N, C-alpha and C positions, 0 to 999 in steps of 0.2 A: 504494500499499499504506500509505504514511504517512499519507494522508487518510482511509483506512478506519480506521485505528487512532483517529485523532482523532474520528472520528464515534463510534466505539464508546464511547470514552471519554465523550464528551459524552451519549450515548444513556444509559449508566450512571449519570452524574450527575444526569441529569433523573429516571431511574427511581427513584433513591434519594430525591430531593426529592419525587416523588409520593407514595412510600411513607411518608415522614414526614408528609406533609400528611394522607394518608388514615388515619394512626394516630388521630387525634384525631376522626374522623368516626364518627357511629352512624346506622344506619337502623333502622326497625322495620318488619317485614313483618306483615301480618295475615292470618288464615285464619277459617274458620267464622264468617262474617259478623261479624268483628270481635271474637268471643269468644277468639280465640287470637292473642297476639303473641310475635313473635321478634325481639329485638334484636341486631344483629350490628354488629361493629366493621368499620373500614376494611381489616382484615387478614382479613376473613371469619370471624372468630371468633365463635360465640354468647355474648353477654354476660347475656341473660337470656331465660326463657321465662314467659309469663303466660297462664293458662288460666282463663276465667270459671268460677265454681262450678257454674254451671247444666249445665256439660258434665261433671261428674264422676260422673254417674250410670254404673253398670255397663252399662246398655243401650245407652250412648251411646259406647262404647270406640272403635268404628270411626270415628264422627264426629270424635271428639277427635283420634285419629291422623291422618285427612285433614286436620282443622284445623292441626295442627302441621306437617305437609308443607306445607299451602298458604302458612302463615305464612313458613316458612324460604325457600320457593321466591320468595315476594313480596319478602322482604328481599334476596335473592341479585340479583334482578332490578333492584331499586332500586340496590344497591350497585355492580352491573356498569354501569349507567347512569351513576352519578356517576363511577365511575372513568374511564369513556369520556369525559365531560365534561372531567375535569380532564386527561386526556392530551391531548385535542385543545385546550384552551384554553393548555396549557403548551407546545405545540408539539412534543409527544413523537410524532414521526411514525416508527413501525418501518419499517426498509428492507425492501423486498421481496427475497424469497431467490430 
């Protein structure tokens, strides 16, 4: 039991350190052939959205909406990958339940 508590404390410490490292990370996802970008921080918050003026036509609303969705999804994929790499490199191995 005491060993499990030590492991839990160590895991919390590692997770806190990882969270601090990720706070400074930014990834940029793209969509609509690079005409839409979404920048996310390591805490999965959207920092900025950029839309190429060529997509601002009223007829292109669906393209713009899909582009924003694609850019956000692309950014989340990058962020999840980065988080997994940092967790693996830092030896943060979650115990199986």
